[in-house]
C-alpha positions in Angstrom: 1.8 -16.2 -3.8 2.7 -17.5 -7.2 4.7 -15.1 -9.2 3.0 -13.9 -12.3 4.9 -15.1 -15.3 6.0 -13.1 -18.4 9.1 -11.1 -19.0 8.2 -8.4 -21.4 4.5 -8.3 -21.6 2.0 -6.4 -19.5 -0.2 -9.4 -19.3 -0.1 -13.1 -18.5 -1.6 -15.1 -21.3 -3.9 -18.0 -21.0 -4.6 -20.7 -23.6 -2.5 -21.9 -26.4 -1.8 -21.8 -30.1 -4.5 -24.5 -30.6 -7.0 -21.7 -31.1 -5.4 -20.6 -34.3 -7.0 -23.2 -36.5 -9.1 -23.0 -39.7 -12.8 -22.6 -39.3 -15.7 -20.2 -39.2 -15.6 -16.7 -37.6 -16.4 -16.5 -33.9 -20.0 -16.6 -32.9 -19.4 -13.6 -30.6 -16.9 -10.8 -30.6 -17.7 -9.7 -27.1 -14.8 -9.5 -24.7 -15.5 -11.2 -21.4 -14.0 -9.8 -18.2 -13.6 -11.7 -14.9 -11.4 -11.8 -11.8 -11.7 -8.0 -11.7 -9.5 -6.3 -9.1 -8.4 -2.8 -8.5 -5.0 -3.5 -10.0 -5.7 -6.0 -12.7 -8.4 -8.0 -14.5 -8.7 -11.0 -16.8 -10.3 -11.1 -20.2 -11.2 -13.9 -22.6 -12.7 -14.1 -26.0 -14.0 -16.7 -28.5 -11.2 -17.8 -30.8 -11.3 -16.8 -34.5 -10.0 -19.9 -36.2 -8.9 -18.0 -39.3 -6.6 -15.8 -37.2 -3.0 -16.6 -36.4 -3.0 -14.2 -33.4 -4.5 -11.2 -31.7 -3.5 -7.6 -30.8 -5.2 -6.4 -27.6 -5.4 -2.7 -27.1 -6.7 -0.7 -24.1 -7.5 2.9 -23.4 -9.4 5.0 -20.8 -11.5 6.5 -23.7 -13.2 5.2 -26.8 -10.6 3.6 -29.2 -10.7 4.9 -32.8 -7.3 4.0 -34.2 -6.8 0.7 -36.1 -3.7 -1.3 -36.7 -2.0 -1.0 -40.1 -1.5 -4.1 -42.3 2.2 -5.0 -42.5 3.0 -3.3 -39.1 4.0 -5.6 -36.2 3.0 -4.3 -32.8 4.6 -5.2 -29.4 3.1 -4.9 -26.0 3.7 -1.3 -24.9 3.3 0.2 -28.3 0.9 3.1 -28.6 -2.0 2.9 -31.1 -3.5 6.3 -31.3 -4.5 7.2 -27.8 -4.6 3.5 -26.9 -1.9 1.1 -25.8 -1.1 -2.4 -27.0 -1.4 -4.7 -24.0 -0.9 -8.1 -25.6 0.2 -9.7 -28.8 -0.1 -13.5 -29.3 -2.3 -16.4 -30.2 -4.0 -17.1 -26.8 -7.7 -16.6 -26.2 -7.4 -14.8 -22.9 -5.0 -12.7 -20.8 -4.6 -10.7 -17.7 -4.5 -6.9 -18.1 -2.2 -5.1 -15.7 -1.2 -1.4 -15.4 -4.6 -0.8 -13.8 -5.7 1.7 -11.1 -8.8 1.6 -8.9 -12.3 2.4 -10.1 -11.4 3.2 -13.7 -13.3 2.4 -16.8 -11.2 0.8 -19.5 -12.1 0.4 -23.2 -10.8 -2.7 -25.0 -10.5 -3.8 -28.6 -8.9 -7.0 -30.0 -7.8 -7.1 -33.6 -7.2 -10.6 -35.0 -4.6 -11.0 -37.7 -3.4 -13.4 -40.3 0.4 -14.0 -40.7 1.2 -13.4 -44.4 4.9 -14.5 -44.7 5.8 -12.8 -41.5 3.7 -9.7 -42.2 0.4 -9.3 -40.3 -2.9 -8.7 -42.1 -5.6 -7.5 -39.7 -9.2 -8.6 -39.8 -10.7 -5.1 -39.2 -14.2 -6.4 -40.0 -13.9 -8.9 -37.1 -13.0 -6.8 -34.1 -13.7 -7.8 -30.5 -15.1 -5.0 -28.3 -15.6 -4.6 -24.5 -15.2 -2.3 -21.6 -14.3 -3.0 -18.0 -14.4 -0.9 -14.8 -11.7 -2.0 -12.4 -12.4 -2.8 -8.7 -12.8 0.1 -6.3 -10.4 -1.2 -3.8 -12.9 -1.4 -1.0 -11.7 -3.4 2.1 -14.6 -5.8 2.3 -15.0 -7.2 5.8 -11.4 -6.6 6.8 -12.3 -4.0 9.4 -15.5 -5.6 10.6 -14.2 -6.1 14.2 -13.0 -2.5 14.4 -15.2 0.1 16.2 -13.8 3.5 15.5 -15.8 4.9 18.5 -14.4 2.4 21.0 -11.8 3.5 23.5 -9.8 0.4 22.4 -9.9 1.6 18.7 -6.2 2.2 18.3 -5.2 -1.0 20.1 -7.6 -3.0 18.1 -6.2 -1.5 14.9 -2.7 -2.5 16.0 -3.8 -6.1 16.7 -5.4 -6.3 13.3 -2.7 -4.7 11.2 0.2 -6.5 12.9 -1.2 -9.9 12.0 0.2 -10.2 8.5 2.7 -12.2 6.4 6.4 -11.1 6.2 7.1 -11.6 2.6 10.8 -10.6 2.8 12.8 -7.6 1.8 14.4 -9.0 -1.4 11.3 -10.6 -3.0 9.9 -7.0 -3.1 11.2 -6.9 -6.7 9.4 -10.0 -8.0 6.3 -9.9 -5.7 5.6 -6.1 -6.0 7.7 -4.2 -8.5 7.4 -6.7 -11.4 3.8 -7.4 -10.9 2.2 -4.1 -9.9 4.6 -1.2 -10.7 6.5 -1.8 -13.9 4.9 -1.0 -17.2 5.5 -2.0 -20.8 6.8 0.6 -23.3 7.9 0.6 -26.8 10.8 -1.7 -27.9 9.6 -4.5 -25.5 11.1 -2.6 -22.6 9.8 -2.0 -19.1 9.7 1.2 -17.2 9.2 2.4 -13.6 8.7 5.9 -12.1 10.7 7.0 -9.1 8.1 7.5 -6.4 9.9 10.6 -5.1 11.3 12.3 -8.2 8.9 11.0 -10.9 11.8 10.1 -13.1 10.9 7.5 -15.7 13.6 4.8 -16.1 14.0 1.5 -17.8 13.6 -1.3 -15.2 16.0 -4.3 -15.4 14.2 -6.7 -13.0 16.6 -5.9 -10.1 17.5 -3.3 -7.5 21.1 -2.3 -7.1 22.6 -2.0 -3.7 24.9 0.9 -4.9 24.0 4.5 -5.5 22.9 3.9 -9.1 19.8 2.2 -10.5 16.7 1.8 -8.3 16.3 0.3 -4.8 14.0 0.0 -1.9 13.3 3.0 0.2 12.1 2.7 3.8 9.7 5.6 4.1 10.1 5.3 7.8 13.9 5.2 7.9 15.3 2.0 9.5 17.3 4.1 12.0 14.0 5.6 13.4 12.7 2.2 14.4 15.9 0.3 15.1 15.3 0.0 18.8 17.3 -3.2 19.1 20.4 -2.1 17.2 19.7 -4.6 14.5 22.2 -5.2 11.7 21.1 -4.3 8.2 20.3 -8.0 7.4 18.4 -8.4 10.7 16.3 -5.3 9.9 15.6 -6.6 6.4 14.3 -9.9 7.9 12.1 -8.2 10.4 8.4 -7.6 9.8 8.8 -3.8 10.0 11.9 -3.8 7.8 10.1 -5.7 5.0 6.6 -4.4 5.3 5.6 -3.6 1.8 3.3 -0.7 2.9 6.4 1.0 4.2 8.6 0.4 1.2 8.8 2.5 -2.1 10.7 2.1 -5.3 13.2 5.0 -5.5 16.1 6.0 -7.7 19.3 5.1 -5.8 20.7 8.6 -5.6 17.4 10.0 -4.4 17.3 7.2 -1.7 20.8 8.1 -0.6 19.9 11.8 -0.5 16.8 11.2 1.6 18.8 9.1 4.0 17.1 9.2 7.3 16.0 12.9 7.2 12.5 13.9 8.1 9.9 14.8 5.5 9.2 18.5 5.2 8.6 21.5 3.0 11.9 23.0 1.6 12.2 26.7 1.8 14.8 28.7 -0.1 17.1 27.1 -2.7 17.2 23.3 -3.1 20.4 21.6 -2.0 22.6 19.2 -3.9 20.9 15.8 -3.9 17.6 17.3 -5.2 16.4 15.6 -8.4 13.6 16.6 -10.8 10.4 16.6 -8.5 12.3 15.6 -5.4 13.8 18.4 -3.2 16.2 18.4 -0.4 17.1 21.4 1.7 16.1 23.3 4.9 12.6 23.9 6.2 11.5 27.1 8.0 13.2 25.9 11.1 16.6 25.4 9.4 16.2 21.6 9.7 17.3 19.5 6.8 14.3 17.8 5.3 13.3 15.7 2.2 10.4 16.7 0.1 9.0 14.2 -2.4 6.8 15.0 -5.5 3.5 16.6 -4.6 1.3 13.7 -5.7 3.1 11.3 -3.4 3.3 13.4 -0.2 0.1 12.0 1.2 1.2 8.5 0.4 4.4 9.1 2.4 2.5 10.5 5.3 0.0 7.6 5.4 2.9 5.1 5.2 4.5 6.6 8.3 1.1 6.6 10.1 0.6 3.0 9.2 4.0 2.0 10.5 3.4 3.8 13.8 0.1 2.1 14.5 1.0 -1.4 13.1 4.1 -1.8 15.2 3.1 0.1 18.3 4.1 -1.9 21.3 6.7 -4.1 19.5 9.9 -4.5 21.5 7.8 -3.0 24.4 8.2 0.4 22.8 5.7 3.1 22.0 6.0 3.9 18.3 4.6 7.4 18.4 6.6 10.1 16.7 7.8 11.4 20.1 9.3 8.0 21.0 10.9 7.0 17.7 14.7 7.5 17.6 17.4 9.0 15.5 16.3 11.9 13.3 12.6 11.1 13.9 12.7 14.0 16.4 13.0 16.3 13.4 9.7 15.0 11.9 6.8 17.4 12.4 3.5 15.7 12.7 1.8 18.8 11.4 3.6 18.3 8.0 2.3 14.7 7.8 -1.2 15.7 8.7 -1.1 18.6 6.1 0.2 16.2 3.4 -2.5 13.7 4.3 -5.2 16.3 3.8 -3.7 18.0 0.7 -3.0 14.7 -1.2 -5.8 12.3 -0.4 -5.6 8.7 -1.6 -5.8 8.6 -5.4 -6.7 5.7 -7.7 -3.0 4.5 -7.8 -2.6 4.5 -4.0 -5.9 2.7 -3.5 -4.9 0.0 -6.0 -1.5 -0.3 -4.4 -3.0 -0.7 -1.0 -5.4 -3.3 -2.3 -2.6 -5.2 -4.2 -0.3 -5.3 -1.1 -3.2 -6.6 1.0 -3.7 -9.4 -1.5 -0.2 -10.7 -0.9 0.8 -9.5 2.6 -2.6 -9.8 4.3 -2.8 -6.3 5.8 -4.2 -3.0 4.6 -3.4 0.6 5.3 -6.4 1.9 7.2 -5.6 5.5 6.4 -6.0 4.8 2.7 -9.3 3.0 3.3 -10.6 5.4 5.9 -8.7 8.7 5.7 -10.9 10.3 8.4 -9.5 7.9 11.0 -6.3 10.0 11.0 -8.3 12.7 12.9 -8.9 10.4 15.8 -5.3 9.3 16.5 -2.6 11.2 18.3 0.4 10.0 16.5 2.8 11.6 19.0 2.1 8.6 21.2 -0.3 6.4 19.1 -3.3 7.0 21.3 -6.9 7.7 20.7 -8.1 11.3 20.9 -10.7 11.6 23.6 -13.1 13.6 21.5 -13.5 10.6 19.1 -14.6 8.2 21.8 -18.3 7.2 21.7 -19.7 8.3 25.1 -21.8 5.1 25.2 -18.5 3.2 25.6 -17.4 5.3 28.6 -17.9 4.6 32.2 -17.8 7.6 34.5 -14.9 9.2 32.6 -12.8 6.0 32.5 -12.3 6.1 28.8 -11.4 9.7 28.6 -9.2 10.0 31.7 -7.3 6.7 31.8 -3.7 6.2 30.6 -2.5 9.7 30.2 0.3 9.6 29.2 0.7 6.3 27.3 2.8 4.2 27.9 2.3 3.8 31.6 5.7 4.3 33.3 4.2 4.1 36.9 3.5 0.6 38.3 -0.2 1.3 38.8 -3.4 2.7 37.4 -5.8 4.7 39.5 -9.3 4.6 38.1 -11.1 7.9 38.3 -14.2 6.3 39.8 -15.3 3.0 41.3 -16.5 0.2 38.9 -18.2 -3.1 39.5 -15.2 -5.0 38.3 -12.3 -4.8 35.9 -9.9 -7.2 34.2 -6.7 -6.9 32.2 -6.3 -9.0 29.1 -3.0 -9.8 27.3 -2.5 -9.7 23.6 -3.9 -13.2 23.3 -7.2 -12.2 25.0 -6.3 -14.0 28.2 -7.2 -12.5 31.6 -4.0 -11.8 33.5 -5.4 -9.6 36.3 -8.9 -8.9 37.7 -10.5 -7.1 40.6 -12.8 -4.3 41.6 -10.6 -1.7 43.4 -9.9 1.6 41.9 -6.2 1.0 42.4 -4.7 -1.5 40.0 -1.2 -2.7 40.7 0.8 -3.5 37.5 4.1 -4.8 38.9 3.1 -8.4 38.1 2.8 -7.7 34.4 5.6 -8.0 31.9 6.2 -5.3 29.3 3.8 -5.3 26.4 0.4 -4.3 25.2 -2.7 -5.1 27.3 -6.4 -4.2 27.4 -8.2 -2.9 30.5 -11.9 -3.9 30.5 -14.2 -2.3 33.1 -17.8 -3.0 33.9 -20.3 -0.8 35.7 -24.1 -1.0 35.8 -24.1 -3.4 32.8 -21.9 -1.1 30.7 -18.6 -2.3 29.4 -15.6 0.0 28.5 -12.1 -0.9 27.4 -8.9 0.9 27.0 -5.5 -0.1 25.6 -2.5 0.1 27.9 1.2 -0.2 27.1 3.6 -1.2 29.8 7.2 -0.4 28.7 
C-alpha cells in the first residue's frame, strides 16, 4: 500500500495552485464526496478563481461559526464546535479522523490573501454533508457457514490468509494514517489505547520505556511456541498482525508486560496510569485492566488471534494450550468484556482499515454473535451451534472430543457410506468407509474430515498435534 503523504495535515490534498486564478465565482458551491470509507473519504469542489486558498472545516453537527478576517487557521484548529481539516489552494482533499457510519457536516471558506492576511469570502461558502461507510464486510465471509461443523476451521483458513506487513511499518502504515489526529499548533496527537492519555506523536515509537510503542494484546510469550527471538517474533505473521497490536504508552506497555487481562479489586498497584489499572483480581492473580471502552476491543483481539493462528506450529491456540502467563487468563473475563463493550464506531472503522491493508478482518467485530459458538479454551465449535442438517447420525456433535486428537485414530460413532480426510490445501490424503480411521500416516497439522451418508455430507475440523 502506498503511504498517504502529508506531515502535519489531517488530509492529503489533490490538485494544485493552478486553481487560484482570476475569473468568475464557481458555478456550484456543492461539496462532492467520493471514495467513502468507514475511516476516511475524499471531497472535491469547483475552484473559485478569485480565491487564493480554502479553509475546510468539519463537524458532526451543523456548522454555525465563521472564520474571522485576518486570522490564519491551521489544520487541527477549532472553529466553534467544528475543526479545521485542511488549509491550502487545492480543489480537493482526503478527510481522515473518521469513524464508521457517522454523518459529517462540511463547510469550505475561500479566502483572498491580503499582504499575508486572509480575507474570507463568507458570501461564497461551499456546503456539504457526508455519511462515512458502515464498515460492512462485503463478500469477505461468503464462504463461511456459521452452522457448519467446519465453521471454526473454515474461519481459520480464511483469516490466516493475509499479508504480513511487518512490525516496524506499523507506524507509517497504521498509526500515521488511521490513528493520529491534528491539533492546534500544527501538531499531531494520539491516545493511549489502555490509559486514554493524550500525547503529542512524533512519527516514531521508542524501544525504551518512554514515548509510545507497539503492544501485543496477546503477549508474545503466550504464543512463542518455538522460542523465537524478539526479531524472529516481530517478523512472524502472528507477531506483526495489526489486529493484535495496539498503540500504548511505553510505561503502560511495560506495566502490562505479559499479565492476563482482568478486573482489579482493591487498591491499584504501581504501574497504574490514568484509566489503566494494574493490581490483583479476586483470585489474588496479577492482572492488567485497560480503560472501559477498550476492554471489548482487547477481548476480541485475543479471540481473533486464537482462531486465526490455531494449528500453526501444529499447536492448538486455545487459551488452555497457550503458554507462559496465559494460564492466568480467565475466558469468562474476555466474554464479559466482549458483551459489555460491543464494537463501537471506532473499532469498526479500525477493523475495516486494517482489512484494507492487511487483507483480513476480525470476525468478532463484524459478527459479535459468533463468539457464542466457539469454545476458546480449545478453539472448537460448540455443538449447540451446529445446524442439525449438516450432521450425520451424531458425527458432527460427537467427533473430535477433545481437540486436538492425541490418539492415533478416530472412531466414528456410526457407520457412514464413505469418508475422506482433506489437508489444508483441499487435497484428499485418506479415504475409506470403516468407522475406525487410522491417523498414523498423517503429519501434524490441520485437516478436515468429510463424511457422506444417504446423500448427506458433514465435515469436521481435526487437529493432529
